[in-house]
N, C-alpha and C positions, 0 to 999 in steps of 0.2 A: 372646662375653663382652660383659659391662656394662661402662661407664666414666662416668667423670662427666663430666657434661659441659663443665665447666670448662677441665678439662684441653685439650680440643680447641678452644677459643674462637681461639686465636690459628693453628689449622689451618684448620677446615671454615670456622667464620664469617667469616673474611675473606678466602677464596676465594669462600665463595658470595656476598658483598655489596661485597667491595673492587673497583672501577671500576678502580683503577688495577694490580691484578693481572696478572703476568706469567706464565705458568710453563708448564710442558710441555703440549704439546696431548696432551687426552684421549685413550685408546685406549679401545676398545670393551669393556673388561674393565673400567674407571674409571667409577661412575656413583657417586649419590648427593653423596656428599664424596670428600676425594682418599683418605679411607680406606676407600672402598666400602662406606660405609655410606648409612642413609636417616634422618632425622631425626624421632623420636617423641617426641611430649610426655610429660614423665615422670610424669604421670596414668598414664599405660597399662601401666605395670608391675606387676609385682605387690607387695604389703605386703614381702616378702621382700627385695627390691631395695631399697623404701623404706627398711628398718631399718639398709643398712649406709652410714648417713649421705652417703644421696646429694641434693645440692643440686638443690631441686624447681625454682628460678629460672632455672636454666640447661637447655637442652635435652639429652638424654643420647642417643647413638649406640649404633645396634646392630650390630656388627660379625659378619662370618662370612667363614669361608675360602671363597672363591668355586671353589674345586677339589675340594671335598670336600663331599659329600652338596649338590650344586648342585641347587636346587628349577628342574623343567622348567617353564618359560613357560606360561600357557596361551596360546592365541590369543585376542586383543584388545588391549584397551586398559589394561595391567597396569603395576606397581609391577615391580622386577626380579625379585621376590620369585615372580612369576608368580601371586600371591594377591590382591593388594592394588588394588583399580581406580582407575584415572586419572578424577578428575571435572573436575579445570581445569587449566590451564597458564596461568604468566605467563612473560612474554619479556622480555628485557632484553638491549641490545645493548651491548659496550664496545668501543671502539676500544683496540687495544694500545700499549703504549709503544713507541718505534721504539727498536730496539737499537744500542747505540752502533758505529762502524763504526770500522775501523781496527786494524791490527796493536799486540798487546800491550796493548788494552785491554778492560779488563773489559766485559761484556755487562751485568750489573748495577751498577747505580749503588751508590756505597759511601756507607755512612752519612752523612758530611759532605756529602755531594751530595742526600743525601734530606732533609736538617734546610733546609727552607727557612722563612723566616719568613713566618707568615701575612700580615703585610701586603705582600709581595712575591708571592703568588699571583694569580692570573690572576682575572678573572671567570669566567670558565668552570671552572678548579679548582676556587674555592671551591662553582659550581653544582654540580659533579660529586659534590663530597664532600657537599653537602645532599643531593643524591638517594640517594648512598648510604647515610647516617646514615635517610632514609623509609625505604629498604627494609629496613635491618636492622631498624628499629622494628617494622615492620608485617608483617616474618617472626615475630617475636616472638610480637607480640600473636596472630597466627594460630595460633602453636604453644600459647597460653595459651587459645584458641578450641576448640582440641582436634584440629585438619587434621593429617594426616602428610603427609611432604613430601618430595620426592627429587629431586636435580638433576642435569642433563645439560650439557654444553657440547659446542657446536661452533664448532673455533677456526681460524683463520689466520694468518698473521703480521701481519694489520692490523685484523681484527676477530675478537670474541668473542662469540658470543651464547650466554647463558643461559636453559636451559629448565628452571622448579621446577613440579614435578609437584605437585599437592596433593590429597588424596583424604579423604573424611568420612567415619571410622570409624562403628561400626553406633551407639552411644550419641549421638552428633552428631546422626545423622541424626533417632533417634527424637525427640529434645529440639528441635530445628528445623522437624520435622513439625508438631510439636502448635501450635507456635509461630505456623508459615505456613499452619495447616489444610488441611493437603494430606490430601486422600479416602482414606480405607480400603475395602479391599473386605470386604462382608460376605457376598454370596450372589453365585453365578454365574445369571446369566441367558442366553438365548438371544441370537445378535445378531438384531438387529431392520434390515429391508430399508428404509431411508431414501431410497431412490431411486422419487420419484414416477412417472419412465417405464417404470422395470422392472415396477413394478406394474401398472400400464396396459397392459403389452406381454403380462405373465402372462397379465391379465385377457382378452385379446383372442386367447391361445393363438399368438400371434407371436415368433418366434424374435429374441431381443434378443443382439446382435453387441456390443454395447456392454459386457456384462457379462464381466469376467474373474475367474478364481479367483486370486488372489493369496495367497501362502502367509504363514504368521506373522500372523496378525492376531491384533491385540491382542484379548483376552478383556474381556468386556462385564461388569459387576458392577453391583447394587445397594452404593451405597456411602454412608459417612457421614464427618463430620470426626474426624481422627484422635485418640486419646487412648491416651497412654501407658498409665494407668491399666486399660485394657480391653485390652491387647494380644492377650491369649487368645481373643477374641471376634471376631480378625477373620483372614480366610483367610490363610494361609501365612507367618505371623506368625514360623513355626519355620527359615523360610530366608532368615538373617538376608544372604545373599548379593545374593539376587535380589526380595527383597519389593519395594523400591524401584526405580522406573525410574530407567533413566540421566538420562532429562529431569529428574525429582524432585530425584535427585542433584545435577544440575547448577545446581539452583534454588536448594539448599539451599547449596551452596559459593557461588552467587554471591551471596546474600543475608549468607551470612558477610563473602567479599572488601568487599561494598557498606557495611557496617557496621563494621569494623575500624579503628580508629584508628593514623595513624600519625607524626602529629604534636601538636602541641597541639590539644586538643580544642575549645578557646574560639574556637579560628582556624576552625574547621571543616576540619581535615586529617582527611579520614575517607573511606574507600571508596578501591576501586582504580579506578575510574574517572578520579577527579582526580587519583591519580598517573599515570596515563595520558596526560591532560592536561599534568603537570608535566611529564614526559617519564622520569619514575623509571621507566618500562616501558612498551615499546612495541607489546605484546598482552596481551592475556588473553582465554581461549575455552576450550571444552570442546572435545574431539576429535571427529572423526568418527569411525564405527563401523569403521573398514579402509578398504580399496580400493572406488570404486564399479564398477570394472571386472571383468567375470564371471570367473571362473576359466578358463583352457585347458582342465582336465579338467573333463569333463563330470561333476555334480555334483546332488544332490537339490536341487529347489528350497527344501524346509525349512532346509538348511543354508546358504543365503546371509545374510549380515548383511543389517542392515536399511538399511543406503546401498544394498547393490546390488540390495536388492527395488525400493528407490523407482527407482533408476535404469532396470532390467530391465522395471519394469511401471507406468512412471510419463512418466519423464523423457525418453525418446526418443520420437522424432518419430514412430517408427511407429505409435506408442500413442495419435495425437490423437482417434481416435474411440473410445476405452477410457473408461469411468467413472475417476475420480481415487479411488485408494486414500487416501480421508481420515483413517481411524483410523490408518492407517501414518501419514501426514504428520503427525498429532498427537500421534504417538507420538514420532516423531523432533525434530520442529520445535517442539513444544508449540502449544499453541490458539489463538495469535494470527495466525501465520502459516497455522495450516490455516483457518481461518476468511477471512482472506483467499482461498486457492486453493476453498474451499467456496462465498465470495461470487462468484468468479471463473468458476466452473463454473456456477452456478445463474444467474449472468445471461447467460452465453454457450447456456445450454440454451434460456430462454425467449427470445433473439433470434431462435431459429430458426424458430417461427411470425411474429414479426414480418417475416425476410426472405424468407419466403414468402410473405405478403400483399403486402407491399411489391414483390416482383419479378411477380406476377400481375398488380399494379394497371398495372407499367411497361409489362408488356406486353399488358395488356390497350388501356395508351393506344397502341401502335403497331399495334396491330391495328385499334382505330379512328379513325387519321389519315385514311383518304379518306373517313370520314363527317361532318368537321369542316366545317361551310356556311361559318362566315366565313375558315377557312384558303382555302375553293376560291373565295369570292369575290374573296380580295386576288390568285388566280392568275391567275384570268380577268379581271381589272381592265381591262390594260393600261395605257392613258393617262388611264384614267377619275378617279384619285385623283391630284392634284399635289398633293405634301408640302411644307410650309416648310420652309427651309433649316435644318440642324441647329445651324448657327454662324453669324456675325455675314459670315463671308467663304465661306461654303459656298453651294452653288445649290441650287435647286430638284431634287426626286428623285420619280418614282413610286413608287407604295406596293406596285406589282406589283414590283420588284425584291426585294422581302424574303419572297417566296413561300416558301422553304425555310425559313426563319426561324418563319413565320407556322406552317409544321404542324412543326418542332422542340417550339415552344412547346407547344403541345396535349397533346404526354407530359407535361409538367411542371404543366399547368395544366386538369385535365378533371375530371368529377364524380367517379371513382375517388379521385384523389388528395386531395380534402374527404373521402370517405367514411372513407382511409386516416388522416387528420391525428386522425378521431375516435377511429379504432381505436387510435392510439397513445397517445393521450389515457389511455384507460382499460387500455391494455398496461400504463403508465407505474407507474399508482399501485397497478394488480391485481398487477404483479410486485413492490413493496415492500409489501404485506399479505402476501403469501404467503411471501416471504421471512421478513418477523417469524414467521411459525412455523416454517420452516425453520430460522433461526437458535435458538429458542426448543429446538427437538428437539437439534438439536448441543449447544448449551450443557448442555442435560441430560445426554447421553450421555456428554459428555467432563467431567461432573462440573466446570462452572463456572457454574450457572446461579444460585448462591447466592455467586458471587465477587463481592468488594466488595474494592477495592484498599482498601490498610491507607494507615494517615497516611503521607504519603509523606514519604521526606525530601528536603532541599532539594540543587538541582541542586550536582555540584559547581563549574560556574562562578559560580553564585549563593552558594555557599559561599566562592569565593573573592574574590568580589568585595565583599560586603555590609559595608557600613560600620559597623556594629553588631550586638550580640548582643541577645537579645530571648528570655522565656522563652513556648516553643510553647504556647497554653492548652490545646491535647489531651494532650498528651505531659507536658507540665510542666517542659520539657529545656529548656535555652536553648539557641537556634539564630542562625544569622546571622539578621540581620532588614533589611530594606530600607522606608525609610519610603513609607508607601502613598501619599501625596501627591504624594512626589516619581515615584512611578512612574506616576500618574496623569498627571502632567505631560509625563513623556516620553512614554507612549502618545500623549496628544493632538499633541506634535511629531512620532512616527509617524506618525500618521493625516493631517498635513500634508504628510509625504512622500509618502505614498500617493497623495493626492490630487493632488499633482503629477505624480508619475509617471504616473496616469492623464490627466492633462493633456497629458504627452508621446506618449502612445497615440491622444489623438484630434487632434495635431497630424500627426502621422506619417499617420491614417486621411484627414484633410484631404489630407495630400499625395499619398497614392494616388489621391485622387478626382482631382483634379488632375492628378496624371500620366495618370490614364486619357483624363482628356479634353483632353489634349495628343496623347496618341498616336492618340484618334480623329480628329481633326482633319487629322493628317497622314497616315492612310490616306487621309482623303477628298480629301484635294488630290493624292494622287498620281494621279489621271485614270484607276487601273486599276476598271473594274467590279467586279471580283472582291473587291477592296480597299474599294473603296468599300461593297459591299451588305454584308461581313463585318468593318468598320471597327470596328463597338462591340464585337463578340464576340472580335476579335484584343488590341484596349484591356482589355477586361476580365478574358482569361486570363495577359494578360502582367503587369498589376497583380497580379492575383491571387498571382503567382507571387513578385512582388517585397513584397506583403504579407508571404506565407508567413514568407519569410527575416526581414522586419522582426518578425513575432510572436514567431518562434523566438531571434532576437538579444535581444530586451527579455524574455523569458521568464527567459533566463540570466541577465542580469543584473539584472533585479529578484529571482529567487530568491538571489543572493546579497547584494544589499541586504534584502530581508525580513530574511534571518538574522540580518543584525547588527543589525537594529534592535530584533529580538525578546531578542537577547542585551543588546542596550544597555538595552530597559523591564525585565530584572530580573526574570524570573518566577519566584516560588520554586520552585515543581515543575516535574517533566519533565510532566508533563500539562497544567499550564496552559502550559508553553512550547511545546507542541506544537499545543495548541488555535490558541495565538495565531498562531504560525506558518503553520498550514494557513489560517486565516481570511484572513491578511495574501495569501499566495500565489495563493489561492484567487479572491479579489476583483479581484487585477489580472489573472490567468491568464481569467479571464471575461470582464473588458472588452476584454483583450487579444485573444482568440479570436473572441467573440462580437461586436465592435463592428463590423467591419466587415459580416458577413452582417444584422446589426440594420439597417444603413444601408439596403443594398441592398433588404430585406426591408420596411421602414416608411418609409422618408424619403426614398428616390430616386425622383425624376419626382413629388414632392407640392408642390416649389414651383418648377416650372419657368416657372410665368404663361404668355402668349400673347403672341402677336404686337404688337409695339409695346410693350409691358409684361412685359419676359421679368425673370426674377428674376437676381441674379447674385454672385458669389461671388468677392473679390477682383479685379474685373473680367470675369470667365470667366463665362460664363452657366451656370447652374446644371444638372446633368447630368437627361436625361430615360431614362426606362427603353428599353433595344433594342428592336428591332422584334419579338422573340418575346414581350415583356414581361419584369416583372422578376423574374419565379420563374425563369424559363429562364437568367438571369445568379446568381440567386440558386444555382441549382444548380450551376452552373459552379464558383463560390466555394468550395461547400461541397464538393465532390469535390476541389481542389485540396487546400484547407485541410485538410481530416481526413484524405484518405486520404494526401496529404502527409508528412503530419505522423506519421500513423501509421508510415509506410514509413522515415522517417527516425529515429523513436524506434527500432522495430528494428532497424535496423542497428548504430544506436548500442549496443541492447543486447547486439548480438552480438558485435561487437568490441571498446568499451570494456573488457569485464571480462577479455578474454585479452592485452590488450594490460599490463593492470594486473597481471594473473598474472604474463605473460612477465616483465616487469621486477622482479617481486618474486623470481622462481626464477633471475634473472640474479643478484640480488644475494645469495642464498644461494651461487648456484654458487663467486663467488667468495670466500666464508669458506670453502667445502668443499674450493677449491683440488685436489689431485690425490688427493682422495678420493670422485672423482664414482662410481668402479667401486662403492663398496660399500652397502649396502643404507640405505636411509635410514628413519630411524624415524619413526612415527606424527605426531608433535609437530611433526618438521622439515617434513613434505609439506604439514600445514596450514598453518605457517608462512608455506610459500607462496603460499596462497590469497590471494584478495583478501577484506578486511574486510567483511561482511556490511552494506548501507549502508540496510536496514531496506526499510519499504512504502510512504513519503511518494509517491514517485515514481510508483510501481507504481499506487497507489488513484486519484493526480490524473491521470493518462493517462485509465483508465478512467471515471473523473468525468466531466472534458470530453468524453468521446466519446459517454457517455449522454447530457449536452447537445445534441450535435448531432443526436443521432437523435429526441429528443422534440421539442425547441423548433422546428426548421425542418424536420420532417419531410414536411411536405404540398408542399415543392419540391423534396424528393430522397428518391424513395419506396426507391431502392435502397441508400440510408443503412445500414439494418440489415443489408443484404446484406454492406456491405465492413465494418462492423463485427464480424460474424460471422467471418468469413475471419479478420480482424485477432487476433481474440480466440485463435480455435484456434492460431496460431502464439506468440501471447502466454504462452500455460498451456505450451506446451513449451521457451519461451525460459527464463522465470523457474522454472518447474522447472529445469530443468539449469543456472541459475545457482546454482539453491542447494543443488541434490546435487554439482556437481561443481566448480562455480567460487568459491565464499565459502566461508569458514569456518564453523563453524558455530556460529549464532548461540544466545546463550542462550534459554533455553525460556518464553515467556511466558503467563501464562494472561490471558483475555480473555472478557469475555460475549457480546461484539457488533463491529460493526464500527467502531465509538465515532461520531464527530462526522461521519465520509463519510455516515450513514444518513441526518442533519439535513441535508447538503447535496443528496442525493439528492431527498430529500421536497422541499425545496424548487424543487429542479430540475422536479420531477414539476410541481408546482402552476403554475410559471411557466409551461411548455410548452402548458400548458391556455390561456392567457390568451394566449400567443404566438400559435397555431393559432388561436384564434379572430380573431383581429386581421388575422392572414396570410391568412384564407378570404374576411374580409369588405372588406378595402381592398388587400390585393395582387393576389388571384385576380380574374380575369372571371369566377368561377363566380357571383356574386348578380347582376352587369349583364345577364347573360346568360338568368339566371332572370326577373327583373323584367321585361326584352325579349321573353320568352316567353310572360308571363301578359298583359301588356299588349298585346303587337302581334302577333306571330307565333312560333308553336310549332317551327316550324325553321328559326329565326333567319335567316332571309331578309330581308337588307337591314339586318341588325344593323352591318355594315362602316360604311356609309354613317350609318347613324343614331349613331352613335358617334364620328363626325368633325365638328368645327367648320369652319366657315370662318374665315378671319382677318379682323380688324375693315376696313370701311370705308377707314379711315385709311390701313394698310399698303399703301402704295404700290409695294413691290419687286413683289412677286408678289401683286396683288391678290385672286386666285381659289384661293391654296393652301389647302390644309388640313391641320388638328392635331388629333390625340386631348382630346377634352375632349366636356364635356356644358355648351358655353356659346353665348350669341348671336352675332349680329352685331355687337353693342357690347361680348363681352368678359362677359357677364354670363352666373351659373350661369343654368340651366333648369330647368323646375319637375321634370324627371325628375333633376336630380340630387338636388335636396333628397328626392324620394322616395325616391333612392337610397340617400342618407344615413341615412334613418329606417330603411330596410332593414337596412341592415349595423350600425346600433347596436342594432337589434332583436333580429339573428342574433348579437350578441356577446353578450348578456344572454340569452338563450334558450340558447345553447350553453354557457355557461361555467354556469349554473344546472343545466343537465342534466347536463352531466359531473359538475358537483361532490357533487350530490345520489345521482346514481349511484355515485359515489365511498363516500359517508360509507355507503351502503345496504351496499356489499361490504366495507367496514369494520366496519362491525354484524354481518353474517351469519359474515363469517369471522372466528372467534375466535384472538386472536395466539397460543395455545397449545391443540395440538388436544388432542381428548377421552380419546383413547388416551395421550399424554402425560401428562395429569392423572391419572388412572387409576396409572401408573406412577410418576409423584411420593408419591401417595399410599402406594404399598406400598413405597416407599423412607424414609420417614417412619416410617412402622408399624416397619420393620426396625431403624432408626438408634435409635428412642425402644427397642425390644426391646433392643439391642444395649449401649447405655448405660445401662441402667437400673440404680441400684444394688442392686437386691435382685430379681437373677431367680428366685428362687422365687417371690415374689410377684407378679411378673407372670404366671407360667405358672398361679399360684392364680386370679388376676384372670381370665385368657382362660378356666378352666372354669368359671368364674362365669358370664360372658358368655354361652358356649355355652348353660349351662343356663336362663338366664333369656332367650336367644331360644325354646329349645325349647317353654317354657313358656307364652311369649306368641305362640302361632304364632296362633292365634284371635283375639280380642277382647283388647286387653291391658288390665290393670288399672291403673291411676293409680298402685299401689305399687311394680309391677313395672316400670314406665315410670322412675319415681325411680328405682328400684335401678341399673337399665340405665343410666340418665346418670350415678349417681355411677363405675361402673366405669368406664366408657369417658373 
């Protein structure tokens, strides 16, 4: 029966929105409101109902007898009628009033007790009233926007959790679809095989164990922008229930939630995000498609829901070697998340050849250790080379004591590592070029190639804190405004804070260097031959572990600081905020993670000096490279920092979401109380899950890893192998989080991975320069090469040639040696200047050659494949045909083009050319 909404204002509306209401605990038969009804906007009733003097300003409630002709609910996320889809859920929690204790006292306060002067209300009570008023206005405006809604409650003595289920009816979806430029299907097309490896294996007739048939793959269509006036020309337009996908429905409802006003518009009191920030709602999310666990009874794979398909064919650990079902991921989570997993999978696949080559280079170094002439000379030298003391209180030592380290140093400093660094320079930029092709193919396949973000609304935090309102020059609407001059001054202040934090990182680096020196001296003074020989290695490893701890600590501190700085800078849109935050964090993390490796690679051992003229820092002698050279120390640091960080991050990603989910489940269990045995609804189970934290941390981790395997790869050929192993684990961890542990995020559209691609490009170019300097100044490759060219091709006598005698005025150990190209007076020899010229020439030649080849690859490899260009032309033609105002004229035009084409099969006349041009 239909009733006027005004008759129920004191019933349903107060229960729905009043924070202080305490009623009976709802039963499973009570839903919507206490009258078993769901809120339906009045404009969805027929004209007959409208003629009965129904007030359209108030919501009308549809009520029915739940015991007679009760609809059978369909499996899935529906209202109680079993037909209306749940597109979004709003959640808020209310602490119930404590019941009055004592016998003979009423549990419900009397009217006299309830009438409390406004002046005497506490701040928290006023705040609760404000939030309730905002919720009421927000719900009213959602009704006006056309959303259907139904309410559920989960109550205990202390707390009540309210769930407001929202659904967008057909005409709302159609109107918003045109406004948001959603894509509409024109013509089905066969699925394309986008896996290059699958195509290669197929051509070579090699069985592909990575391929797996995943059920319910989304269909592929030629599409165009949705137009309501052209509905009849789109495929499936008669099926109102299934025409729009669930992710499209979520996106439309979230768009309505984001722009709905709940207070004063001139104060920018708009959108559900700001309501959550204010505390009016505790959560807002779309629902998962049922449970992710597979049913106990065997069923056909085609009957699994989307979440079960993703879990069974993607998120389980046993699927580590299978292709990712990217179309299913995009269908369930949206393009932005799907592009992250597509990039991560593409990056991991490209790591495979790099890992293979790096492992072969390392194995070749192991196998050729016996042919290293300088190491053999060191091991057989005995007491021939008396080396000068390593510190002021140390004693002289024989070079033969470092035989083992000299052999191990060859593993990381032989001609193979030089070739591998050249290979990785080409690999890095080629990988990015082919990712451009991949992402353009995916963007077109997922109908987001022409996607451009609409004029973004101000962020909720910006709207709440902006001091004034100004007219937006694009939309003409007054919006919150923050003076640009003030923002620039704040950004300048923030940059000073960044510089200060970077200075703190440098202070920690100096502290680690001094700590390494102290540990080395302590090991040398123990008197143990083993500790004396391995003093540098022990000091380097222990200081690297300390450095890793400081890096992780400073990273946490600065990320929190960068977040506050970015908020303080008052960026208007979320995109501007994200880009500023990413830039700050990446700059800091770049210095934080790479400062120590950069120091070892390019500065350590450069300012040591020579006997009688040693360089000092705070009274301590400057560090020299260890017995095996600086490259082996760099390899040790990279292994500890890179692999240690990956292990810690993976452990955190595995444990922290489970702890958060446990706390959330514990909170809801307290509310359910004795009702634990009853079957929980989908919205209750999803509310127990962890809120999705976005992709920032995931991208940051991978980008830093990319820097490790490209910038310092000459010193650590096994870095791509460890990155490959980590990424196999990372994909499984991330997929399991999104499918099983996170609430379902709102599907977002995206063309590419955004600003992260620019950072990757910068790192790839930096890697070319860094590897050139690493080979030229840190590796022994060029000194050995020049010695072979000038003196001996077999490097006989190279060790003696590379050692200088202490100056004559050094009386402590007059005949001791040290590693340098100097004469007896401490001046550089001619060979040093010749070597410097060779080093500079190598850097110039290396950079020019690599960048020239990279530009050639960029020119040869188009960003958009030729097959994709043809498909795009076909799609544009179909879109033009579907959206043409006069379909018959189009058909006639097509016939004329065909006639003109057949007539001009031979030599075309100017007239026919002109006619053909006009028709096209």
